[in-house]
Kinemage of the C-alpha trace (Angstrom):
@kinemage 1
@onewidth
@group {chain A} dominant
@subgroup {mainchain}
@vectorlist {calphas} color= white
{ca unk a 1} P 59.203 217.012 -35.371
{ca unk a 2} L 58.763 213.450 -34.154
{ca unk a 3} L 61.092 210.774 -35.467
{ca unk a 4} L 61.486 207.042 -34.993
{ca unk a 5} L 64.959 205.516 -34.737
{ca unk a 6} L 65.853 201.837 -35.162
{ca unk a 7} L 69.460 200.615 -35.042
{ca unk a 8} L 70.806 197.076 -35.493
{ca unk a 9} L 74.584 196.606 -35.352
{ca unk a 10} L 76.339 193.244 -35.534
{ca unk a 11} L 80.099 192.646 -35.312
{ca unk a 12} L 82.437 189.678 -34.949
{ca unk a 13} L 85.517 189.926 -32.745
{ca unk a 14} L 88.801 188.297 -33.725
{ca unk a 15} L 89.603 188.047 -30.026
{ca unk a 16} L 87.839 189.149 -26.820
{ca unk a 17} L 87.841 192.924 -26.496
{ca unk a 18} L 86.181 195.833 -24.733
{ca unk a 19} L 83.882 198.227 -26.596
{ca unk a 20} L 82.677 201.767 -26.013
{ca unk a 21} L 79.296 202.342 -27.627
{ca unk a 22} L 77.452 205.634 -28.169
{ca unk a 23} L 74.192 205.240 -30.101
{ca unk a 24} L 71.473 206.459 -27.724
{ca unk a 25} L 69.858 209.853 -28.251
{ca unk a 26} L 70.770 212.315 -25.502
{ca unk a 27} L 68.030 213.625 -23.215
{ca unk a 28} L 68.079 217.398 -23.774
{ca unk a 29} L 65.608 220.267 -23.266
{ca unk a 30} L 64.887 220.478 -27.014
{ca unk a 31} L 64.614 216.746 -27.688
{ca unk a 32} L 62.345 214.478 -25.682
{ca unk a 33} L 63.257 210.788 -25.825
{ca unk a 34} L 60.443 208.248 -25.441
{ca unk a 35} L 60.178 204.444 -25.660
{ca unk a 36} L 63.967 204.108 -25.585
{ca unk a 37} L 65.302 200.550 -25.566
{ca unk a 38} L 68.882 199.263 -25.774
{ca unk a 39} L 69.554 195.528 -26.095
{ca unk a 40} L 72.987 193.884 -26.220
{ca unk a 41} L 73.245 190.306 -27.490
{ca unk a 42} L 74.324 187.919 -26.167
{ca unk a 43} L 72.837 189.215 -22.909
{ca unk a 44} L 75.442 190.707 -20.630
{ca unk a 45} L 75.926 193.339 -17.993
{ca unk a 46} L 77.107 196.709 -19.284
{ca unk a 47} L 77.915 199.986 -17.599
{ca unk a 48} L 76.982 203.537 -18.576
{ca unk a 49} L 79.230 206.575 -18.393
{ca unk a 50} L 78.619 210.197 -19.334
{ca unk a 51} L 79.433 211.370 -22.843
{ca unk a 52} L 81.773 214.265 -23.587
{ca unk a 53} L 80.676 217.450 -21.779
{ca unk a 54} L 78.208 215.211 -19.890
{ca unk a 55} L 75.977 215.265 -22.971
{ca unk a 56} L 74.484 211.867 -23.735
{ca unk a 57} L 75.716 208.496 -22.533
{ca unk a 58} L 78.267 205.923 -23.552
{ca unk a 59} L 78.136 202.225 -22.768
{ca unk a 60} L 81.032 199.949 -21.832
{ca unk a 61} L 80.603 196.319 -22.842
{ca unk a 62} L 82.674 193.268 -23.680
{ca unk a 63} L 82.677 191.151 -26.841
{ca unk a 64} L 83.969 187.592 -26.877
{ca unk a 65} L 83.285 186.127 -30.320
{ca unk a 66} L 80.541 188.497 -31.462
{ca unk a 67} L 78.000 191.028 -30.304
{ca unk a 68} L 74.831 192.648 -31.560
{ca unk a 69} L 73.361 195.961 -30.479
{ca unk a 70} L 69.701 196.828 -31.011
{ca unk a 71} L 68.462 200.300 -30.165
{ca unk a 72} L 65.124 201.968 -30.747
{ca unk a 73} L 63.549 205.220 -29.623
{ca unk a 74} L 60.947 207.829 -30.466
{ca unk a 75} L 62.214 211.395 -30.252
{ca unk a 76} L 60.276 214.652 -30.319
{ca unk a 77} L 62.540 217.475 -31.482
{ca unk a 78} L 61.344 220.981 -30.563
{ca unk a 79} L 64.424 222.835 -31.808
{ca unk a 80} L 63.503 225.888 -33.896
{ca unk a 81} L 65.247 227.372 -36.964
{ca unk a 82} L 67.786 230.092 -36.227
{ca unk a 83} L 69.033 232.829 -38.551
{ca unk a 84} L 72.763 232.292 -38.052
{ca unk a 85} L 73.785 235.447 -39.914
{ca unk a 86} L 72.082 237.531 -37.229
{ca unk a 87} L 74.121 236.001 -34.395
{ca unk a 88} L 77.264 237.679 -33.108
{ca unk a 89} L 80.394 235.901 -31.987
{ca unk a 90} L 80.600 235.629 -28.219
{ca unk a 91} L 83.406 237.738 -26.672
{ca unk a 92} L 86.293 235.426 -25.848
{ca unk a 93} L 86.580 236.773 -22.299
{ca unk a 94} L 82.990 235.637 -21.653
{ca unk a 95} L 83.682 231.984 -22.495
{ca unk a 96} L 83.750 229.514 -19.626
{ca unk a 97} L 85.990 226.471 -19.338
{ca unk a 98} L 83.565 224.063 -21.014
{ca unk a 99} L 83.468 226.230 -24.156
{ca unk a 100} L 87.124 227.321 -24.371
{ca unk a 101} L 88.246 223.740 -25.132
{ca unk a 102} L 86.428 223.989 -28.469
{ca unk a 103} L 88.712 226.786 -29.637
{ca unk a 104} L 91.744 224.509 -29.490
{ca unk a 105} L 93.268 222.262 -32.179
{ca unk a 106} L 92.193 218.616 -32.030
{ca unk a 107} L 93.124 215.359 -33.744
{ca unk a 108} L 91.345 216.126 -37.036
{ca unk a 109} L 90.879 219.899 -36.884
{ca unk a 110} L 93.913 222.198 -37.117
{ca unk a 111} L 92.676 225.817 -37.187
{ca unk a 112} L 96.133 227.253 -37.942
{ca unk a 113} L 95.858 225.753 -41.442
{ca unk a 114} L 92.722 227.802 -42.126
{ca unk a 115} L 93.659 231.353 -41.112
{ca unk a 116} L 94.861 232.561 -44.512
{ca unk a 117} L 92.043 230.675 -46.256
{ca unk a 118} L 89.448 232.640 -44.262
{ca unk a 119} L 91.077 235.973 -45.096
{ca unk a 120} L 91.196 235.155 -48.801
{ca unk a 121} L 87.793 233.480 -49.198
{ca unk a 122} L 85.575 235.267 -46.670
{ca unk a 123} L 87.129 238.729 -46.198
{ca unk a 124} L 85.432 240.960 -43.654
{ca unk a 125} L 83.000 238.319 -42.380
{ca unk a 126} L 82.643 237.241 -38.778
{ca unk a 127} L 80.243 235.632 -36.324
{ca unk a 128} L 77.163 233.891 -37.652
{ca unk a 129} L 77.482 235.526 -41.064
{ca unk a 130} L 80.859 233.855 -41.535
{ca unk a 131} L 79.539 230.460 -40.417
{ca unk a 132} L 76.476 230.617 -42.663
{ca unk a 133} L 78.524 231.725 -45.676
{ca unk a 134} L 81.272 229.157 -45.069
{ca unk a 135} L 78.760 226.334 -44.638
{ca unk a 136} L 77.096 227.241 -47.943
{ca unk a 137} L 80.526 227.420 -49.602
{ca unk a 138} L 81.439 223.922 -48.376
{ca unk a 139} L 78.109 222.502 -49.546
{ca unk a 140} L 78.612 224.005 -53.002
{ca unk a 141} L 82.319 223.305 -53.519
{ca unk a 142} L 82.690 219.841 -51.971
{ca unk a 143} L 81.806 216.505 -53.546
{ca unk a 144} L 80.388 213.777 -51.302
{ca unk a 145} L 82.741 210.825 -51.803
{ca unk a 146} L 83.382 207.983 -49.341
{ca unk a 147} L 86.294 206.614 -51.368
{ca unk a 148} L 88.714 209.417 -50.431
{ca unk a 149} L 88.161 209.520 -46.671
{ca unk a 150} L 89.387 207.253 -43.882
{ca unk a 151} L 90.260 207.396 -40.180
{ca unk a 152} L 93.403 209.444 -40.923
{ca unk a 153} L 91.769 212.189 -43.008
{ca unk a 154} L 92.024 215.618 -41.393
{ca unk a 155} L 90.082 218.806 -42.089
{ca unk a 156} L 93.171 220.155 -43.874
{ca unk a 157} L 93.220 217.100 -46.158
{ca unk a 158} L 89.535 217.553 -46.937
{ca unk a 159} L 89.943 221.241 -47.721
{ca unk a 160} L 92.655 220.357 -50.247
{ca unk a 161} L 90.690 217.570 -51.952
{ca unk a 162} L 87.241 219.231 -51.712
{ca unk a 163} L 85.857 215.718 -51.186
{ca unk a 164} L 84.716 213.541 -48.321
{ca unk a 165} L 81.781 212.352 -46.224
{ca unk a 166} L 79.679 214.137 -43.611
{ca unk a 167} L 82.357 214.046 -40.918
{ca unk a 168} L 84.854 215.639 -43.330
{ca unk a 169} L 82.409 218.437 -44.173
{ca unk a 170} L 81.866 218.992 -40.452
{ca unk a 171} L 85.599 218.917 -39.675
{ca unk a 172} L 86.305 221.616 -42.277
{ca unk a 173} L 83.619 223.901 -40.870
{ca unk a 174} L 84.816 223.264 -37.310
{ca unk a 175} L 88.448 224.064 -38.146
{ca unk a 176} L 87.384 227.154 -40.038
{ca unk a 177} L 85.239 228.379 -37.136
{ca unk a 178} L 88.040 227.859 -34.612
{ca unk a 179} L 90.441 229.742 -36.888
{ca unk a 180} L 87.982 232.643 -36.687
{ca unk a 181} L 87.928 232.314 -32.845
{ca unk a 182} L 84.432 230.827 -32.811
{ca unk a 183} L 84.192 227.721 -30.598
{ca unk a 184} L 83.044 224.694 -32.598
{ca unk a 185} L 82.561 220.991 -32.006
{ca unk a 186} L 81.261 217.910 -33.804
{ca unk a 187} L 77.805 216.533 -33.051
{ca unk a 188} L 76.707 213.010 -33.925
{ca unk a 189} L 73.016 213.055 -34.828
{ca unk a 190} L 70.148 211.120 -36.318
{ca unk a 191} L 68.010 212.786 -38.980
{ca unk a 192} L 65.406 211.365 -41.375
{ca unk a 193} L 66.887 213.559 -44.115
{ca unk a 194} L 70.511 212.407 -43.850
{ca unk a 195} L 71.722 210.038 -46.547
{ca unk a 196} L 72.938 207.491 -45.690
{ca unk a 197} L 70.638 207.548 -42.619
{ca unk a 198} L 73.237 206.457 -40.106
{ca unk a 199} L 75.310 208.362 -37.536
{ca unk a 200} L 75.355 211.727 -39.285
{ca unk a 201} L 78.108 214.212 -38.370
{ca unk a 202} L 77.433 217.951 -38.237
{ca unk a 203} L 79.129 220.973 -36.734
{ca unk a 204} L 77.893 222.839 -33.681
{ca unk a 205} L 79.126 226.416 -33.230
{ca unk a 206} L 78.972 228.701 -30.217
{ca unk a 207} L 77.402 232.050 -31.082
{ca unk a 208} L 75.545 234.638 -28.986
{ca unk a 209} L 76.051 232.570 -25.834
{ca unk a 210} L 74.593 229.298 -27.092
{ca unk a 211} L 75.321 226.267 -29.300
{ca unk a 212} L 73.857 226.052 -32.810
{ca unk a 213} L 73.819 223.032 -35.159
{ca unk a 214} L 75.041 223.495 -38.737
{ca unk a 215} L 75.077 220.778 -41.409
{ca unk a 216} L 77.608 221.716 -44.091
{ca unk a 217} L 76.325 218.896 -46.338
{ca unk a 218} L 72.972 220.693 -46.546
{ca unk a 219} L 71.091 217.454 -45.880
{ca unk a 220} L 69.513 218.208 -42.510
{ca unk a 221} L 68.186 221.246 -40.676
{ca unk a 222} L 68.612 221.624 -36.890
{ca unk a 223} L 64.898 221.064 -36.264
{ca unk a 224} L 65.185 217.549 -37.756
{ca unk a 225} L 68.278 216.447 -35.791
{ca unk a 226} L 68.351 214.264 -32.684
{ca unk a 227} L 71.728 214.684 -30.986
{ca unk a 228} L 73.546 211.563 -29.781
{ca unk a 229} L 76.704 213.190 -28.440
{ca unk a 230} L 79.375 215.826 -29.035
{ca unk a 231} L 83.165 216.037 -29.089
{ca unk a 232} L 86.048 218.160 -30.335
{ca unk a 233} L 85.993 216.062 -33.507
{ca unk a 234} L 84.942 212.600 -34.713
{ca unk a 235} L 87.539 210.856 -32.536
{ca unk a 236} L 85.589 211.847 -29.415
{ca unk a 237} L 82.071 210.958 -30.511
{ca unk a 238} L 82.392 207.685 -32.434
{ca unk a 239} L 79.320 205.435 -32.264
{ca unk a 240} L 81.653 202.475 -31.623
{ca unk a 241} L 85.227 202.374 -30.338
{ca unk a 242} L 86.764 198.902 -30.166
{ca unk a 243} L 89.839 198.119 -28.087
{ca unk a 244} L 90.600 195.183 -30.359
{ca unk a 245} L 89.749 194.079 -33.909
{ca unk a 246} L 86.151 193.816 -35.116
{ca unk a 247} L 84.572 192.796 -38.403
{ca unk a 248} L 81.173 194.219 -39.308
{ca unk a 249} L 78.457 191.648 -40.016
{ca unk a 250} L 75.707 194.156 -40.649
{ca unk a 251} L 74.865 197.754 -39.783
{ca unk a 252} L 71.266 198.863 -40.221
{ca unk a 253} L 70.107 202.330 -39.184
{ca unk a 254} L 66.583 203.524 -39.948
{ca unk a 255} L 65.414 207.037 -39.135
{ca unk a 256} L 61.870 207.973 -40.126
{ca unk a 257} L 59.736 211.030 -39.594
{ca unk a 258} L 56.505 210.169 -37.776
{ca unk a 259} L 54.656 213.469 -37.711
{ca unk a 260} L 55.035 217.135 -36.824
{ca unk a 261} L 54.898 217.688 -33.092
């Protein structure tokens, strides 16, 4: 699938501050990035650093009174559908250091809170079958609601309320997977089928020796997603982290399907 991405972000700063920006699609074997352009206004020098797990890039920049970011790219996604239920969990003793970190608790995902829930709700399931069933359960039982979620909402909070936005859905699935000893992380993606079409959050689970995208909201399939970056949870893959106070002027994200590749 080929998709076109256009992003226009504008913020005002109450005082000069540094910003860490992550909006560019990562260059990966299954997603080819073309015609990529990043513009920061007013014009200034900025520096690039690697994203978490060296996947994607972040940008350091400085805002005095205001800044605007414009990003555009064409992306050809060649990722194919995968039958999750047919995938086995990878033996823990086969996991290397880069994967083991995604078994651990993180700021928003506390797997210890989910152990009894898994036993009661998904008895006898494991591996990809558990992930597929749990994702479908979250999609069915949860209500998409931006009014109940903020920067302090954890996966445990979301499981109790059965409400939230895409990052909350992803956090619940991530915490559940880790409780079942399946490494899981959050991926920030663009997809023409996500609503709203901004920085969509999905889970990525490690099964059968590889990473697999799973959208617990049911909005997007892996073959329509362009990955921006990954992290243990939303705290590590925010599209914008400000080391100061910002006020949004406008935030426009357009993601459109061009044609099948």
